[in-house]
C-alpha positions as CSV (number, residue, x, y, z in Angstrom):
1,M,37.9,117.9,97.1
2,R,36.2,115.8,99.8
3,T,32.9,117.6,99.1
4,L,33.3,116.9,95.3
5,V,34.0,113.3,95.9
6,R,31.1,112.9,98.3
7,V,28.7,114.7,95.8
8,T,30.0,112.6,92.9
9,F,29.5,109.4,94.9
10,R,25.9,110.4,95.9
11,Q,25.0,111.1,92.3
12,H,26.4,107.9,90.9
13,Q,26.1,105.6,93.9
14,F,24.9,102.5,92.1
15,E,27.5,102.7,89.3
16,I,30.3,103.3,91.8
17,V,29.3,100.4,94.0
18,A,29.2,98.2,91.0
19,L,32.7,99.3,90.0
20,G,33.9,98.8,93.6
21,T,32.6,95.3,93.5
22,L,34.5,94.6,90.3
23,L,37.6,96.1,91.8
24,L,37.2,93.8,94.9
25,I,36.9,90.8,92.6
26,A,40.0,91.8,90.7
27,V,42.1,92.4,93.9
28,V,41.0,89.0,95.4
29,G,41.8,87.3,92.1
30,L,45.3,88.9,92.0
31,I,45.9,87.4,95.5
32,V,44.3,84.0,95.0
33,I,45.4,83.0,91.5
34,P,49.2,83.1,92.2
35,V,48.6,80.9,95.2
36,I,46.6,78.4,93.0
37,W,49.4,78.4,90.5
38,S,52.0,77.7,93.2
39,M,50.0,74.7,94.4
40,L,49.6,73.0,90.9
41,P,52.0,70.2,89.9
42,L,53.1,71.9,86.7
43,A,56.6,70.5,86.6
44,E,55.6,67.0,87.4
45,C,52.9,66.9,84.7
46,T,55.2,68.5,82.2
47,A,57.8,65.8,82.9
48,A,55.1,63.1,82.6
49,G,54.4,64.1,79.0
50,S,57.8,62.6,78.1
51,M,57.6,59.5,80.2
52,A,56.7,56.0,79.0
53,P,53.0,55.0,79.8
54,E,54.1,52.3,82.2
55,D,56.2,54.8,84.2
56,V,53.2,57.0,84.9
57,T,51.8,56.1,88.4
58,A,48.2,56.3,89.4
59,E,49.0,59.1,91.8
60,L,50.7,61.1,89.1
61,M,47.8,60.5,86.8
62,R,45.4,61.7,89.5
63,K,47.4,64.9,90.0
64,C,47.6,65.7,86.3
65,T,43.9,65.1,85.8
66,A,43.2,67.5,88.6
67,L,45.7,70.0,87.0
68,F,43.9,69.8,83.7
69,D,40.5,70.3,85.3
70,T,41.8,73.4,87.2
71,V,43.4,74.8,84.1
72,Y,40.2,74.3,82.1
73,V,38.2,76.2,84.8
74,L,40.8,79.0,85.0
75,G,40.8,79.2,81.2
76,G,37.0,79.7,81.1
77,I,37.3,82.5,83.8
78,G,40.2,84.0,81.8
79,Q,38.1,84.1,78.6
80,A,35.3,85.9,80.6
81,F,37.7,88.5,81.8
82,V,39.1,89.0,78.3
83,V,35.6,90.0,77.2
84,A,35.3,92.1,80.3
85,G,38.7,93.7,79.7
86,V,37.8,94.6,76.1
87,A,34.3,96.0,76.7
88,G,33.9,96.5,80.5
89,P,35.9,99.7,81.1
90,A,34.4,101.4,78.0
91,V,30.8,100.5,79.1
92,A,31.5,101.7,82.7
93,G,33.0,104.9,81.3
94,V,29.9,105.6,79.2
95,I,27.5,104.9,82.0
96,L,29.3,107.2,84.4
97,G,30.2,109.8,81.9
98,A,26.7,110.1,80.3
99,G,25.1,111.1,83.7
100,L,27.9,113.4,84.7
101,V,26.4,116.5,83.0
102,S,23.0,115.3,81.8
103,K,21.7,114.4,85.3
104,E,22.7,117.9,86.6
105,I,20.8,119.5,83.7
106,E,17.7,117.2,84.1
107,R,17.5,117.8,87.9
108,G,18.1,121.5,87.5
109,T,21.2,121.4,89.8
110,A,23.4,122.8,87.1
111,V,21.8,126.3,87.2
112,M,23.5,127.5,90.4
113,P,27.1,126.5,89.7
114,W,26.9,127.5,86.1
115,T,25.5,131.0,86.8
116,M,27.2,132.0,90.0
117,G,30.4,133.1,88.3
118,R,32.4,129.9,88.9
119,S,34.3,128.5,85.9
120,R,32.2,125.9,84.1
121,R,35.4,124.4,82.7
122,R,36.7,123.8,86.2
123,W,33.3,122.5,87.4
124,L,33.3,119.9,84.6
125,L,37.0,118.9,84.7
126,E,37.0,118.3,88.4
127,R,34.2,115.8,88.1
128,V,35.7,114.2,85.0
129,L,39.0,113.7,86.9
130,V,37.3,112.0,89.9
131,I,35.4,109.5,87.6
132,A,38.4,109.0,85.4
133,A,40.6,108.1,88.4
134,L,38.0,105.5,89.5
135,V,37.5,104.0,86.1
136,G,41.3,103.9,85.6
137,V,42.0,102.1,88.9
138,V,39.3,99.5,88.2
139,A,40.5,99.0,84.6
140,L,44.1,98.5,85.6
141,A,43.2,96.0,88.3
142,L,41.0,94.2,85.7
143,A,43.9,94.2,83.2
144,A,46.3,92.8,85.8
145,L,43.9,90.0,86.7
146,T,43.3,89.1,83.0
147,D,47.1,88.9,82.5
148,N,47.4,86.5,85.5
149,L,44.6,84.3,84.2
150,L,46.2,84.2,80.7
151,F,49.6,83.2,82.1
152,M,48.7,79.6,81.5
153,F,48.4,80.2,77.7
154,D,51.3,82.5,77.2
155,Q,54.1,82.9,79.7
156,T,55.9,85.6,77.7
157,P,56.3,88.9,79.6
158,L,53.7,91.4,78.7
159,D,56.2,93.9,77.2
160,R,57.3,91.2,74.7
161,S,53.9,89.6,74.0
162,L,51.0,90.5,71.7
163,F,48.8,87.6,72.8
164,L,45.3,89.1,73.3
165,Y,46.9,92.5,73.8
166,E,43.6,94.3,73.4
167,A,42.5,93.0,76.8
168,R,45.7,93.5,78.6
169,G,47.9,96.3,79.9
170,W,47.2,100.0,79.2
171,M,44.8,99.2,76.4
172,V,42.1,98.5,79.1
173,P,42.1,101.8,80.9
174,A,42.6,103.7,77.6
175,R,39.2,102.3,76.3
176,G,37.7,103.3,79.6
177,M,38.8,106.9,79.1
178,V,37.2,106.8,75.6
179,G,34.0,105.6,77.0
180,L,34.0,108.2,79.8
181,A,34.8,111.1,77.4
182,A,32.1,109.9,74.9
183,G,29.5,109.7,77.6
184,V,30.4,113.2,79.0
185,L,30.3,114.7,75.5
186,A,26.9,113.1,74.7
187,G,25.5,114.2,78.1
188,A,26.7,117.8,77.5
189,I,25.1,117.9,74.1
190,T,21.8,116.2,74.8
191,G,21.2,117.2,78.4
192,R,19.2,114.1,79.0
193,A,20.5,110.9,80.7
194,V,19.0,108.2,78.5
195,P,19.8,109.8,75.1
196,A,23.3,110.6,76.4
197,L,23.8,106.9,77.3
198,L,22.7,105.7,73.9
199,V,24.7,108.3,71.9
200,G,27.7,107.9,74.2
201,A,27.7,104.1,73.7
202,L,27.5,104.6,69.9
203,V,30.3,107.1,69.8
204,A,32.5,105.0,72.1
205,S,31.9,101.9,70.1
206,L,32.7,103.6,66.8
207,S,35.8,105.2,68.3
208,C,37.2,101.9,69.7
209,L,36.4,100.0,66.5
210,G,38.0,102.8,64.4
211,V,41.2,102.6,66.5
212,Y,41.2,98.8,66.2
213,S,40.8,99.0,62.4
214,I,43.6,101.5,62.0
215,G,45.8,99.4,64.3
216,N,45.0,96.3,62.3
217,E,46.0,98.0,59.1
218,L,49.3,99.2,60.6
219,N,50.0,95.7,61.9
220,Q,49.5,94.2,58.5
221,A,51.7,96.8,57.0
222,Q,54.4,95.9,59.6
223,A,54.0,92.2,59.2
224,I,57.1,90.1,58.7
225,E,58.1,86.4,59.0
226,F,59.0,85.7,62.6
227,E,59.6,82.8,65.0
228,G,59.3,82.5,68.7
229,P,56.5,83.1,71.3
230,G,54.5,86.3,71.9
231,G,54.0,87.4,68.3
232,L,50.8,88.5,66.6
233,S,50.3,85.9,63.9
234,I,48.3,87.3,60.9
235,S,48.9,84.5,58.3
236,E,51.3,81.6,57.5
237,I,53.6,80.8,54.7
238,L,54.9,77.5,53.5
239,R,58.4,76.9,52.2
240,D,59.7,73.8,50.3
241,P,63.1,72.2,50.8
242,T,64.7,74.9,48.5
243,G,63.3,77.7,50.7
244,A,60.9,78.9,48.0
245,I,57.4,80.0,49.2
246,V,54.6,77.8,47.9
247,S,50.8,77.9,48.4
248,Y,49.0,75.1,50.2
249,D,47.4,74.1,46.9
250,E,50.8,73.7,45.4
251,A,52.0,71.7,48.4
252,Y,49.0,69.4,48.3
253,A,49.5,68.8,44.6
254,R,53.0,67.5,45.3
255,I,51.9,65.2,48.2
256,S,49.5,62.3,47.7
257,V,46.8,62.5,50.2
258,E,45.4,59.1,49.6
259,D,47.2,57.3,52.5
260,D,47.8,57.8,56.2
261,A,51.5,58.7,55.7
262,S,50.7,61.8,53.6
263,W,50.7,64.1,56.6
264,A,54.2,62.8,57.7
265,R,55.5,63.4,54.2
266,F,54.0,66.9,54.2
267,Q,55.7,67.8,57.4
268,A,59.0,66.3,56.2
269,E,59.0,68.3,53.0
270,F,57.4,71.6,53.9
271,T,58.0,74.1,56.8
272,S,55.5,76.7,57.9
273,S,56.3,80.1,59.4
274,S,54.1,82.7,61.0
275,V,53.8,86.1,59.3
276,G,52.8,89.0,61.6
277,V,54.2,91.3,64.2
278,P,56.9,89.8,66.5
279,G,56.4,90.1,70.3
280,S,59.5,92.4,70.5
281,E,57.3,95.1,68.9
282,S,54.7,94.9,71.6
283,R,55.4,98.3,73.1
284,I,55.1,99.9,69.6
285,V,51.9,98.2,68.7
286,T,50.1,98.8,72.0
287,G,51.7,102.3,72.5
288,R,50.3,103.7,69.2
289,E,46.8,102.3,69.9
290,V,46.8,103.7,73.4
291,L,47.9,107.1,72.1
292,M,45.1,107.1,69.6
293,L,42.5,106.2,72.2
294,V,43.8,108.7,74.7
295,G,43.9,111.3,71.9
296,L,40.3,110.7,71.1
297,A,39.4,110.9,74.8
298,F,41.2,114.2,75.1
299,V,39.4,115.6,72.0
300,M,36.0,114.5,73.2
301,T,36.6,115.9,76.7
302,A,37.7,119.2,75.1
303,G,34.5,119.2,73.0
304,A,32.4,118.6,76.2
305,V,34.1,121.6,77.8
306,V,33.2,123.8,74.9
307,V,29.6,122.6,74.9
308,V,29.2,123.1,78.7
309,E,30.7,126.7,78.5
310,R,28.2,127.7,75.8
311,R,25.0,125.8,76.4
312,R,22.2,126.8,78.8
313,P,22.0,125.0,82.1
314,Y,18.5,123.5,81.3
């Protein structure tokens, strides 16, 4: 196993160093961000929101201004990591997976292990498992860091929250496995690194988009009227004082919008409710999408095994 890990590192040195750097950033962030949160005057500034203006001291105003600036910066970093959590693991998986077989074929180093009587299936799966472990660890660290950064927007526990769930939890490593499997399959079929990278990226993108589309359809079919934090809001409905559902056009027709008090009358007469999937269904929503992604990764890996067992090593 040590020899396999050493050979794998040598073949993918640049990519693995890049992933290691990302892992280091995630680990440092996981340590530093809770410390930053503990130092911020959250309770004081929350209480200041209900105080009279004359009771807010200059010192408290300075603290709250610094708090808002810090939250703004952390929010920007959090948005960047949301993007990285959605696309990063899949991209890393494709890059590493595409060269796993194709580079061996291009360099001619696949001839000996494939023709010396050793199982090609074992040869491939051992390498896939090493890379999958690396991608999985980095993806989980990235997901944990993203969750910490998003804590300022939604403090609901992850197992009861669907807030940006695509970039959190097990969704992140699951997409990494899809990217890896797509890259390995493309590399096994094409036998060339650059075409494998392009084909793998296309297959991984279509796979992730397909799972997202199916998940979105299932979420819409599951949508109900709900209250409380952590839910996935798909639309809104308005109810009049009798409880009947009305459209916004009907509501505006009942309220004159010609004066400044129209919005107050609108709020007094109509109540809005979110329609979507409540946060209590988080495990079901994320679980089924993770299963679809992992299933696709398994199928593509099995396809790569079949191709490797049957193709020529050049």
